[in-house]
PAMIMI-147524 format. One record per atom (N, C-alpha, C, O): residue in one letter; atom name; x, y, z. Coordinates in Angstrom, 1 decimal. Example, Ala and Ser with C-alpha at 12.3 -4.5 7.8 and 13.67 -1.06 7.14 Angstrom:
REC	type	atom	px	py	pz
REC	A	N	13.2	-5.7	7.8
REC	A	CA	12.3	-4.5	7.8
REC	A	C	13.2	-3.3	7.8
REC	A	O	14.2	-3.3	8.5
REC	S	N	12.8	-2.2	7.1
REC	S	CA	13.7	-1.1	7.1
REC	S	C	12.9	0.0	7.9
REC	S	O	13.4	1.1	8.0
# end
This chain:
REC	type	atom	px	py	pz
REC	G	N	-9.4	-12.5	-2.7
REC	G	CA	-9.6	-11.5	-1.6
REC	G	C	-9.3	-12.1	-0.3
REC	G	O	-9.1	-13.3	-0.1
REC	H	N	-9.3	-11.2	0.8
REC	H	CA	-9.0	-11.6	2.2
REC	H	C	-9.5	-10.7	3.1
REC	H	O	-9.9	-9.6	2.7
REC	S	N	-9.6	-11.1	4.3
REC	S	CA	-10.1	-10.2	5.4
REC	S	C	-9.2	-10.1	6.6
REC	S	O	-8.7	-11.1	7.1
REC	E	N	-8.9	-8.9	7.0
REC	E	CA	-7.9	-8.6	8.1
REC	E	C	-8.5	-7.6	8.9
REC	E	O	-8.7	-6.4	8.5
REC	G	N	-8.8	-8.0	10.2
REC	G	CA	-9.4	-7.0	11.2
REC	G	C	-10.5	-6.1	10.7
REC	G	O	-10.4	-4.9	10.9
REC	G	N	-11.5	-6.7	10.1
REC	G	CA	-12.7	-5.9	9.6
REC	G	C	-12.4	-5.2	8.3
REC	G	O	-13.4	-4.6	7.8
REC	T	N	-11.3	-5.3	7.7
REC	T	CA	-11.0	-4.7	6.4
REC	T	C	-10.9	-5.9	5.4
REC	T	O	-10.1	-6.8	5.7
REC	T	N	-11.7	-5.9	4.2
REC	T	CA	-11.5	-6.8	3.3
REC	T	C	-10.7	-6.2	2.2
REC	T	O	-10.6	-5.0	2.0
REC	W	N	-10.0	-7.1	1.4
REC	W	CA	-9.1	-6.6	0.4
REC	W	C	-8.9	-7.6	-0.7
REC	W	O	-9.1	-8.8	-0.5
REC	S	N	-8.6	-7.1	-1.8
REC	S	CA	-8.3	-8.0	-3.0
REC	S	C	-7.1	-7.4	-3.8
REC	S	O	-7.0	-6.2	-3.9
REC	L	N	-6.2	-8.3	-4.2
REC	L	CA	-5.0	-7.9	-4.9
REC	L	C	-5.0	-8.6	-6.2
REC	L	O	-5.0	-9.8	-6.3
REC	V	N	-5.1	-7.8	-7.3
REC	V	CA	-5.2	-8.3	-8.6
REC	V	C	-4.0	-7.8	-9.4
REC	V	O	-3.7	-6.6	-9.3
REC	G	N	-3.4	-8.8	-10.3
REC	G	CA	-2.4	-8.3	-11.2
REC	G	C	-2.7	-8.9	-12.6
REC	G	O	-3.4	-10.0	-12.7
REC	A	N	-2.2	-8.2	-13.6
REC	A	CA	-2.4	-8.6	-14.9
REC	A	C	-1.8	-9.9	-15.2
REC	A	O	-2.3	-10.8	-16.0
REC	N	N	-0.6	-10.2	-14.5
REC	N	CA	0.0	-11.5	-14.6
REC	N	C	0.8	-11.6	-13.4
REC	N	O	1.2	-10.6	-12.7
REC	A	N	1.2	-12.9	-13.0
REC	A	CA	1.9	-13.1	-11.8
REC	A	C	2.9	-14.3	-11.9
REC	A	O	2.6	-15.3	-12.6
REC	V	N	4.0	-14.3	-11.2
REC	V	CA	4.9	-15.3	-11.1
REC	V	C	5.0	-15.6	-9.6
REC	V	O	5.3	-14.8	-8.8
REC	I	N	4.7	-16.9	-9.3
REC	I	CA	4.7	-17.4	-8.0
REC	I	C	5.8	-18.3	-7.7
REC	I	O	6.0	-19.4	-8.3
REC	R	N	6.7	-17.8	-6.7
REC	R	CA	7.8	-18.7	-6.3
REC	R	C	7.7	-18.9	-4.8
REC	R	O	7.8	-17.9	-4.0
REC	G	N	7.3	-20.2	-4.3
REC	G	CA	7.1	-20.4	-2.9
REC	G	C	5.9	-19.5	-2.5
REC	G	O	4.8	-19.5	-3.1
REC	G	N	6.1	-18.8	-1.4
REC	G	CA	5.0	-17.9	-0.9
REC	G	C	5.1	-16.5	-1.3
REC	G	O	4.5	-15.6	-0.7
REC	V	N	5.9	-16.3	-2.4
REC	V	CA	6.2	-14.9	-2.9
REC	V	C	5.6	-14.8	-4.3
REC	V	O	5.9	-15.6	-5.2
REC	C	N	4.7	-13.8	-4.5
REC	C	CA	4.1	-13.5	-5.8
REC	C	C	4.7	-12.2	-6.4
REC	C	O	4.7	-11.2	-5.7
REC	E	N	5.2	-12.3	-7.7
REC	E	CA	5.6	-11.1	-8.3
REC	E	C	4.6	-10.7	-9.3
REC	E	O	4.4	-11.4	-10.3
REC	L	N	3.9	-9.6	-9.1
REC	L	CA	2.7	-9.2	-9.9
REC	L	C	3.0	-8.0	-10.7
REC	L	O	3.8	-7.1	-10.4
REC	K	N	2.3	-7.9	-11.9
REC	K	CA	2.5	-6.8	-12.8
REC	K	C	1.1	-6.2	-13.1
REC	K	O	0.1	-6.9	-13.1
REC	D	N	1.1	-4.8	-13.3
REC	D	CA	-0.2	-4.0	-13.5
REC	D	C	-1.1	-4.3	-12.3
REC	D	O	-2.2	-4.9	-12.4
REC	V	N	-0.7	-4.0	-11.1
REC	V	CA	-1.4	-4.3	-9.9
REC	V	C	-2.5	-3.4	-9.4
REC	V	O	-2.3	-2.1	-9.6
REC	T	N	-3.5	-3.8	-8.9
REC	T	CA	-4.6	-3.1	-8.3
REC	T	C	-4.9	-3.8	-7.0
REC	T	O	-5.3	-4.9	-7.0
REC	L	N	-4.8	-3.0	-5.9
REC	L	CA	-5.2	-3.5	-4.5
REC	L	C	-6.3	-2.7	-4.0
REC	L	O	-6.1	-1.5	-3.8
REC	V	N	-7.5	-3.3	-3.7
REC	V	CA	-8.6	-2.6	-3.3
REC	V	C	-8.9	-3.0	-1.8
REC	V	O	-9.0	-4.2	-1.5
REC	M	N	-9.0	-2.0	-0.9
REC	M	CA	-9.2	-2.3	0.4
REC	M	C	-10.5	-1.7	0.9
REC	M	O	-10.8	-0.5	0.7
REC	N	N	-11.4	-2.4	1.5
REC	N	CA	-12.8	-2.0	1.9
REC	N	C	-12.8	-2.0	3.5
REC	N	O	-12.8	-3.1	4.0
REC	G	N	-12.8	-0.9	4.2
REC	G	CA	-12.8	-0.8	5.6
REC	G	C	-14.2	-1.2	6.2
REC	G	O	-15.2	-1.2	5.5
REC	A	N	-14.2	-1.6	7.4
REC	A	CA	-15.5	-2.1	8.0
REC	A	C	-16.4	-0.8	8.1
REC	A	O	-17.6	-1.0	8.3
REC	D	N	-15.9	0.4	8.0
REC	D	CA	-16.7	1.6	8.1
REC	D	C	-17.2	2.0	6.8
REC	D	O	-17.8	3.1	6.7
REC	G	N	-17.0	1.3	5.7
REC	G	CA	-17.5	1.5	4.4
REC	G	C	-16.5	2.3	3.5
REC	G	O	-16.8	2.5	2.3
REC	R	N	-15.4	2.7	4.1
REC	R	CA	-14.4	3.5	3.3
REC	R	C	-13.7	2.5	2.4
REC	R	O	-13.5	1.4	2.7
REC	K	N	-13.2	3.1	1.2
REC	K	CA	-12.5	2.3	0.2
REC	K	C	-11.2	3.0	-0.2
REC	K	O	-11.2	4.2	-0.3
REC	T	N	-10.2	2.2	-0.2
REC	T	CA	-8.9	2.8	-0.7
REC	T	C	-8.4	1.9	-1.9
REC	T	O	-8.5	0.7	-1.8
REC	T	N	-8.0	2.5	-3.0
REC	T	CA	-7.5	1.7	-4.2
REC	T	C	-6.0	2.1	-4.4
REC	T	O	-5.6	3.3	-4.4
REC	I	N	-5.2	1.1	-4.5
REC	I	CA	-3.7	1.4	-4.8
REC	I	C	-3.4	0.7	-6.1
REC	I	O	-3.6	-0.5	-6.3
REC	R	N	-2.8	1.5	-6.9
REC	R	CA	-2.4	1.0	-8.3
REC	R	C	-0.9	1.1	-8.4
REC	R	O	-0.3	2.1	-8.0
REC	S	N	-0.2	0.2	-9.1
REC	S	CA	1.2	0.2	-9.4
REC	S	C	1.5	-0.7	-10.5
REC	S	O	0.7	-1.6	-10.8
REC	P	N	2.6	-0.4	-11.3
REC	P	CA	3.0	-1.2	-12.5
REC	P	C	3.4	-2.6	-12.0
REC	P	O	3.2	-3.6	-12.7
REC	E	N	4.0	-2.6	-10.7
REC	E	CA	4.5	-4.0	-10.3
REC	E	C	4.7	-4.0	-8.8
REC	E	O	4.9	-2.9	-8.2
REC	C	N	4.7	-5.2	-8.2
REC	C	CA	5.0	-5.3	-6.8
REC	C	C	5.4	-6.8	-6.6
REC	C	O	5.3	-7.7	-7.4
REC	T	N	5.9	-7.0	-5.3
REC	T	CA	6.1	-8.4	-4.8
REC	T	C	5.3	-8.5	-3.6
REC	T	O	5.2	-7.6	-2.8
REC	Y	N	4.6	-9.6	-3.4
REC	Y	CA	3.7	-9.9	-2.3
REC	Y	C	4.2	-11.1	-1.5
REC	Y	O	4.3	-12.2	-2.1
REC	N	N	4.7	-11.0	-0.4
REC	N	CA	5.2	-12.1	0.4
REC	N	C	4.0	-12.5	1.4
REC	N	O	3.7	-11.9	2.4
REC	Q	N	3.3	-13.6	1.0
REC	Q	CA	2.1	-14.0	1.8
REC	Q	C	2.5	-14.3	3.2
REC	Q	O	1.8	-14.0	4.1
REC	S	N	3.7	-15.0	3.5
REC	S	CA	3.9	-15.4	4.8
REC	S	C	4.1	-14.3	5.8
REC	S	O	3.8	-14.5	7.0
REC	V	N	4.6	-13.2	5.4
REC	V	CA	4.7	-12.0	6.4
REC	V	C	3.7	-10.9	6.0
REC	V	O	3.6	-9.9	6.8
REC	G	N	2.9	-11.1	4.9
REC	G	CA	1.8	-10.1	4.6
REC	G	C	2.4	-8.7	4.2
REC	G	O	1.9	-7.6	4.6
REC	L	N	3.5	-8.8	3.4
REC	L	CA	4.3	-7.6	3.0
REC	L	C	4.1	-7.5	1.4
REC	L	O	4.5	-8.4	0.7
REC	I	N	3.7	-6.4	1.0
REC	I	CA	3.7	-5.9	-0.4
REC	I	C	4.7	-4.9	-0.5
REC	I	O	4.7	-3.9	0.3
REC	E	N	5.6	-5.0	-1.4
REC	E	CA	6.7	-4.1	-1.6
REC	E	C	7.1	-3.9	-3.1
REC	E	O	7.0	-4.8	-3.9
REC	S	N	7.7	-2.6	-3.4
REC	S	CA	8.0	-2.4	-4.9
REC	S	C	8.9	-1.1	-4.9
REC	S	O	8.9	-0.3	-4.0
REC	E	N	9.6	-1.0	-5.9
REC	E	CA	10.5	0.2	-6.2
REC	E	C	9.7	1.0	-7.2
REC	E	O	10.1	2.1	-7.6
REC	A	N	8.6	0.5	-7.7
REC	A	CA	7.9	1.2	-8.8
REC	A	C	7.0	2.3	-8.3
REC	A	O	6.8	2.5	-7.1
REC	P	N	6.5	3.2	-9.2
REC	P	CA	5.5	4.2	-8.8
REC	P	C	4.3	3.6	-8.2
REC	P	O	3.9	2.4	-8.5
REC	V	N	3.6	4.4	-7.4
REC	V	CA	2.4	3.9	-6.8
REC	V	C	1.4	5.2	-6.8
REC	V	O	1.8	6.3	-6.7
REC	H	N	0.1	4.8	-6.9
REC	H	CA	-1.0	5.8	-6.9
REC	H	C	-2.0	5.3	-5.9
REC	H	O	-2.6	4.2	-6.1
REC	V	N	-2.3	6.0	-4.9
REC	V	CA	-3.3	5.6	-3.8
REC	V	C	-4.5	6.7	-3.9
REC	V	O	-4.3	7.9	-3.9
REC	V	N	-5.7	6.0	-4.0
REC	V	CA	-6.9	6.9	-4.0
REC	V	C	-7.8	6.4	-3.0
REC	V	O	-8.1	5.2	-2.9
REC	G	N	-8.2	7.4	-2.0
REC	G	CA	-9.1	7.0	-1.0
REC	G	C	-10.5	8.0	-1.2
REC	G	O	-10.6	8.8	-2.1
REC	D	N	-11.3	7.8	-0.2
REC	D	CA	-12.5	8.7	-0.3
REC	D	C	-12.1	10.1	-0.2
REC	D	O	-12.8	11.0	-0.8
REC	D	N	-11.0	10.5	0.5
REC	D	CA	-10.7	11.8	0.7
REC	D	C	-9.2	12.1	0.5
REC	D	O	-8.7	13.2	1.0
REC	L	N	-8.5	11.2	-0.2
REC	L	CA	-7.1	11.5	-0.4
REC	L	C	-6.6	10.9	-1.7
REC	L	O	-7.2	10.0	-2.3
REC	D	N	-5.5	11.6	-2.2
REC	D	CA	-4.9	11.1	-3.4
REC	D	C	-3.4	11.2	-3.1
REC	D	O	-2.9	12.3	-2.8
REC	I	N	-2.7	10.1	-3.2
REC	I	CA	-1.3	10.1	-2.9
REC	I	C	-0.5	9.4	-4.1
REC	I	O	-0.9	8.4	-4.6
REC	R	N	0.7	10.0	-4.4
REC	R	CA	1.5	9.4	-5.5
REC	R	C	3.0	9.4	-4.9
REC	R	O	3.3	10.3	-4.1
REC	G	N	3.7	8.5	-5.4
REC	G	CA	5.1	8.3	-5.0
REC	G	C	5.9	7.3	-5.7
REC	G	O	5.4	6.7	-6.7
REC	I	N	7.1	7.1	-5.3
REC	I	CA	8.0	6.1	-6.0
REC	I	C	8.5	5.2	-4.9
REC	I	O	9.1	5.6	-3.9
REC	G	N	8.3	3.9	-5.0
REC	G	CA	8.7	2.9	-4.1
REC	G	C	7.8	2.9	-2.9
REC	G	O	7.4	3.9	-2.4
REC	Y	N	7.4	1.6	-2.4
REC	Y	CA	6.5	1.6	-1.3
REC	Y	C	6.5	0.2	-0.7
REC	Y	O	6.9	-0.8	-1.3
REC	D	N	6.0	0.2	0.5
REC	D	CA	5.9	-1.1	1.3
REC	D	C	4.4	-1.0	2.0
REC	D	O	4.0	0.1	2.5
REC	I	N	3.7	-2.1	2.0
REC	I	CA	2.5	-2.2	2.6
REC	I	C	2.4	-3.3	3.5
REC	I	O	2.7	-4.4	3.2
REC	L	N	2.2	-3.1	4.8
REC	L	CA	2.1	-4.1	5.9
REC	L	C	0.5	-4.5	6.0
REC	L	O	-0.2	-3.8	6.6
REC	M	N	0.2	-5.5	5.4
REC	M	CA	-1.3	-5.8	5.2
REC	M	C	-1.9	-6.1	6.6
REC	M	O	-3.1	-5.6	6.9
REC	K	N	-1.4	-6.7	7.5
REC	K	CA	-2.0	-7.0	8.8
REC	K	C	-2.2	-5.6	9.6
REC	K	O	-3.2	-5.4	10.3
REC	E	N	-1.2	-4.8	9.6
REC	E	CA	-1.2	-3.5	10.3
REC	E	C	-2.0	-2.5	9.5
REC	E	O	-2.3	-1.4	10.0
REC	K	N	-2.2	-2.7	8.1
REC	K	CA	-2.9	-1.8	7.3
REC	K	C	-2.1	-0.4	7.2
REC	K	O	-2.6	0.7	7.3
REC	K	N	-0.8	-0.6	7.0
REC	K	CA	0.1	0.5	7.0
REC	K	C	0.8	0.6	5.6
REC	K	O	1.2	-0.4	5.1
REC	L	N	0.9	1.8	5.1
REC	L	CA	1.6	2.1	3.9
REC	L	C	2.7	3.0	4.1
REC	L	O	2.6	4.1	4.8
REC	R	N	3.9	2.6	3.5
REC	R	CA	5.0	3.6	3.6
REC	R	C	5.4	3.9	2.1
REC	R	O	5.8	3.0	1.4
REC	I	N	5.4	5.1	1.6
REC	I	CA	5.8	5.5	0.3
REC	I	C	7.3	6.0	0.5
REC	I	O	7.5	6.8	1.4
REC	R	N	8.2	5.6	-0.3
REC	R	CA	9.6	5.8	0.1
REC	R	C	10.1	7.2	-0.5
REC	R	O	10.9	7.9	0.2
REC	N	N	9.7	7.5	-1.7
REC	N	CA	10.3	8.7	-2.4
REC	N	C	9.3	9.6	-3.2
REC	N	O	8.2	9.1	-3.6
REC	R	N	9.6	10.8	-3.3
REC	R	CA	8.7	11.7	-4.3
REC	R	C	7.3	11.7	-4.0
REC	R	O	6.5	11.6	-4.9
REC	V	N	7.0	11.8	-2.6
REC	V	CA	5.6	11.6	-2.2
REC	V	C	4.8	13.0	-2.5
REC	V	O	5.3	14.0	-2.1
REC	R	N	3.7	12.9	-3.1
REC	R	CA	2.7	14.0	-3.3
REC	R	C	1.4	13.6	-2.7
REC	R	O	0.9	12.5	-3.2
REC	M	N	0.8	14.3	-1.8
REC	M	CA	-0.5	13.9	-1.3
REC	M	C	-1.4	15.0	-1.3
REC	M	O	-1.1	16.2	-0.9
REC	E	N	-2.6	14.8	-1.6
REC	E	CA	-3.7	15.7	-1.6
REC	E	C	-4.9	15.2	-0.8
REC	E	O	-5.4	14.2	-1.1
REC	V	N	-5.2	15.9	0.3
REC	V	CA	-6.2	15.6	1.2
REC	V	C	-7.5	16.4	0.9
REC	V	O	-7.5	17.6	0.8
REC	M	N	-8.6	15.7	0.7
REC	M	CA	-9.8	16.5	0.2
REC	M	C	-10.8	16.7	1.5
REC	M	O	-11.7	17.4	1.4
REC	G	N	-10.6	16.0	2.6
REC	G	CA	-11.4	16.1	3.7
REC	G	C	-10.8	15.7	5.0
REC	G	O	-9.6	15.3	4.9
REC	A	N	-11.4	15.7	6.1
REC	A	CA	-10.8	15.4	7.4
REC	A	C	-11.0	13.9	7.8
REC	A	O	-10.4	13.5	8.8
REC	S	N	-11.8	13.1	7.0
REC	S	CA	-12.1	11.8	7.5
REC	S	C	-10.8	10.9	7.2
REC	S	O	-9.9	11.2	6.5
REC	R	N	-10.9	9.7	7.9
REC	R	CA	-9.8	8.8	7.8
REC	R	C	-10.1	7.8	6.7
REC	R	O	-11.2	7.4	6.4
REC	S	N	-9.0	7.3	6.0
REC	S	CA	-9.1	6.3	5.0
REC	S	C	-8.8	5.0	5.7
REC	S	O	-8.4	4.9	6.9
REC	V	N	-8.9	3.9	4.8
REC	V	CA	-8.7	2.5	5.3
REC	V	C	-7.2	2.4	5.7
REC	V	O	-7.0	1.9	6.8
REC	L	N	-6.3	2.8	4.9
REC	L	CA	-4.9	2.8	5.2
REC	L	C	-4.4	4.0	5.8
REC	L	O	-4.7	5.1	5.4
REC	Q	N	-3.6	3.9	6.9
REC	Q	CA	-3.0	5.2	7.5
REC	Q	C	-1.6	5.4	7.0
REC	Q	O	-0.8	4.4	7.2
REC	P	N	-1.2	6.5	6.4
REC	P	CA	0.1	6.7	6.0
REC	P	C	1.1	6.7	7.3
REC	P	O	0.7	7.1	8.4
REC	V	N	2.3	6.1	7.1
REC	V	CA	3.2	5.9	8.1
REC	V	C	4.3	7.0	8.0
REC	V	O	4.9	7.2	6.9
REC	R	N	4.5	7.7	9.0
REC	R	CA	5.5	8.7	9.0
REC	R	C	7.0	8.1	9.2
REC	R	O	7.1	7.3	10.2
REC	T	N	7.9	8.3	8.4
REC	T	CA	9.2	7.8	8.5
REC	T	C	9.9	8.7	9.5
REC	T	O	10.0	9.9	9.3
REC	P	N	10.6	8.1	10.5
REC	P	CA	11.3	9.0	11.4
REC	P	C	12.5	9.7	10.7
REC	P	O	13.1	9.1	9.8
REC	P	N	12.9	10.9	11.1
REC	P	CA	14.0	11.5	10.5
REC	P	C	15.3	10.8	10.8
REC	P	O	15.5	10.2	11.8
REC	K	N	16.2	10.8	9.8
REC	K	CA	17.5	10.1	9.9
REC	K	C	18.3	10.8	11.0
REC	K	O	18.4	12.0	11.0
REC	E	N	18.9	10.0	11.9
REC	E	CA	19.7	10.6	12.9
REC	E	C	21.0	11.1	12.4
REC	E	O	21.5	10.5	11.4
REC	T	N	21.5	12.1	13.0
REC	T	CA	22.8	12.7	12.5
REC	T	C	23.8	12.1	13.5
REC	T	O	23.7	12.3	14.7
REC	L	N	24.9	11.5	12.9
REC	L	CA	25.9	10.9	13.7
REC	L	C	27.0	12.0	14.1
REC	L	O	27.5	12.7	13.2
REC	A	N	27.4	12.1	15.3
REC	A	CA	28.4	13.0	15.6
REC	A	C	29.8	12.5	15.4
REC	A	O	30.0	11.3	15.6
REC	P	N	30.7	13.3	14.9
REC	P	CA	32.0	12.8	14.6
REC	P	C	32.7	12.3	15.8
REC	P	O	33.9	11.9	15.7
# end
């Protein structure tokens, strides 16, 4: 486990390969507990965690469950220090209430159209 700005978290994998400061994990569960008592759980078949920059990334499916939200998608990046999650493709989100979860989804800016 680890603590970042009032949020404690643990990252667990069924197995891991560690190369330098990079961990390749399989059957991953990341649990984040916010200082306000909120909990967010992220599950994925695999990811890479780069400890030196605090980045978790994967091309695999991801399932995020919080106190009031349920998000699924394909491919993701998690910036641990900033507590930000970006799901890259096929995002489906269900919000059950108006409260905030530990992780805040990041809006990807629209792609700019280049003029000829």
